[in-house]
C-alpha positions in Angstrom: 15.0 -14.7 58.2 11.4 -14.7 56.9 12.8 -15.6 53.4 14.5 -18.7 54.8 11.3 -19.8 56.6 9.2 -19.3 53.4 11.8 -21.3 51.4 11.8 -24.1 54.0 8.0 -24.2 53.9 8.0 -24.4 50.1 10.6 -27.2 50.1 8.7 -29.1 52.8 5.4 -28.7 51.0 6.9 -29.9 47.8 8.4 -32.9 49.5 5.2 -33.9 51.2 3.3 -33.4 47.9 5.8 -35.5 46.0 5.6 -38.3 48.6 1.8 -38.2 48.5 1.7 -38.3 44.7 4.2 -41.2 44.7 2.1 -43.1 47.2 -1.1 -42.5 45.4 0.3 -43.7 42.0 2.1 -46.8 43.3 0.2 -48.1 46.3 -3.1 -46.3 47.1 -5.4 -47.4 44.3 -4.4 -51.1 44.1 -6.3 -53.8 46.0 -5.3 -57.4 46.3 -7.7 -59.7 44.5 -8.9 -62.6 46.7 -8.7 -65.8 44.6 -11.9 -67.9 44.3 -9.9 -71.0 43.7 -12.0 -72.1 40.7 -12.3 -69.5 37.9 -9.6 -66.9 38.6 -7.8 -67.8 35.3 -10.0 -68.3 32.2 -9.2 -68.5 28.5 -11.5 -68.4 25.5 -12.3 -71.8 24.1 -11.7 -72.5 20.4 -14.9 -74.6 20.3 -17.4 -72.6 22.4 -15.8 -69.1 22.0 -16.6 -68.6 25.7 -14.1 -68.1 28.6 -13.5 -71.4 30.4 -11.4 -71.9 33.6 -8.0 -73.6 33.3 -6.0 -75.6 35.8 -3.8 -73.2 37.9 -2.0 -72.8 41.2 -0.3 -70.0 43.1 -2.6 -67.3 41.9 -1.9 -63.7 42.9 -3.6 -60.6 41.5 -4.0 -56.9 42.0 -6.6 -54.5 40.6 -7.8 -50.9 40.9 -11.1 -49.2 40.4 -9.4 -46.2 39.0 -8.7 -47.8 35.6 -9.8 -50.9 33.7 -6.3 -51.7 32.6 -4.7 -51.9 36.0 -5.4 -55.6 36.5 -2.4 -57.8 36.8 -2.1 -61.5 37.9 0.4 -64.3 38.2 -0.2 -68.0 38.4 1.3 -71.3 37.5 -0.2 -74.2 35.5 0.6 -77.8 34.7 -1.1 -77.5 31.3 1.4 -77.7 28.4 1.6 -75.0 25.7 0.7 -77.7 23.1 -2.6 -78.5 25.0 -3.4 -74.8 25.5 -2.9 -73.9 21.8 -5.2 -76.8 20.7 -7.9 -75.8 23.2 -7.8 -72.0 23.6 -7.9 -69.0 21.3 -4.6 -67.1 20.7 -4.5 -63.4 21.4 -4.1 -62.1 17.8 -4.0 -58.3 18.5 -0.4 -58.1 19.7 -0.1 -58.8 23.4 1.8 -56.1 25.2 2.0 -56.5 29.0 1.8 -53.2 30.9 4.1 -52.4 33.8 2.9 -53.4 37.3 3.9 -51.6 40.5 7.4 -52.6 41.7 6.0 -54.1 44.8 4.0 -56.7 42.8 7.2 -58.6 42.1 5.8 -61.6 40.3 4.8 -59.5 37.2 7.7 -58.2 35.2 6.3 -56.7 32.0 9.6 -56.4 30.2 10.5 -60.1 30.9 7.0 -61.2 29.8 7.2 -59.1 26.7 10.6 -60.6 25.8 9.3 -64.1 26.4 6.5 -63.4 24.0 8.8 -62.0 21.4 11.2 -64.9 21.7 8.5 -67.6 21.6 9.2 -68.7 25.2 5.6 -67.7 26.0 2.3 -67.6 24.1 -0.6 -65.1 24.6 -4.2 -66.3 24.7 -7.5 -64.5 24.8 -8.8 -64.6 28.3 -12.0 -62.7 27.6 -12.8 -60.2 24.9 -14.4 -57.0 26.0 -14.3 -57.8 29.7 -15.3 -54.1 29.8 -16.0 -52.3 26.5 -12.8 -51.9 24.5 -10.7 -53.9 27.1 -9.6 -57.5 26.6 -8.2 -59.8 29.3 -4.9 -61.4 28.0 -3.3 -64.5 29.4 0.3 -65.4 28.7 1.8 -68.8 29.6 5.5 -69.6 29.4 7.0 -73.0 28.5 7.7 -73.8 32.1 4.1 -73.1 33.2 4.3 -69.6 34.6 1.3 -67.5 33.7 0.4 -63.9 33.6 -2.8 -62.0 33.1 -3.4 -58.3 32.3 -6.0 -56.1 30.7 -5.2 -54.5 27.3 -7.1 -52.0 25.1 -8.3 -53.7 22.0 -8.8 -52.1 18.5 -12.4 -51.2 19.3 -11.4 -49.4 22.5 -8.5 -47.7 20.8 -10.8 -46.0 18.3 -13.7 -45.2 20.6 -11.5 -43.9 23.5 -10.0 -41.4 21.0 -13.5 -40.0 20.2 -13.8 -41.8 16.8 -16.7 -44.0 15.8 -16.5 -47.7 16.5 -15.1 -49.8 13.6 -17.7 -51.8 11.7 -16.5 -55.1 13.4 -17.0 -53.8 16.9 -20.0 -53.8 19.2 -21.9 -50.6 19.8 -20.2 -48.7 22.6 -22.3 -48.2 25.7 -23.8 -44.8 26.4 -21.2 -42.3 27.5 -18.3 -43.5 25.4 
């Protein structure tokens, strides 16, 4: 009888631990980002090389303090891809959207990645080194749907692996 009780306790403990781990990974660390209504979506200008706000509507975003690459956002814009490509810098490092939690339904990384590969969407530089080694990437589809995420750039990829920063990169902050 004691063996059955111990087995039940082990199973119960494993189930509670598994549920807690799932909750922590998918829900606990994410916070909804409150939109400012003015500069939530920015792209780097070709002329000034500085991030500038673009026209957008229907902004939704999530972020987490636990990692600099957990930021995800969705929006819509009336700006055409032609106007955006003439005004803002493309993201030249290979934009690869990262998965968002399933409950953040507007951001489908696979669909965004396919749209980028098929030319139905274009990726722009939102802001280089928003945090050392992390770029903000903005992708916009032909129909005006937009997506934002953070991605490790080539500087971060080297430094985060413990290697020295490449010559074309800024000096990493203390502690990297």
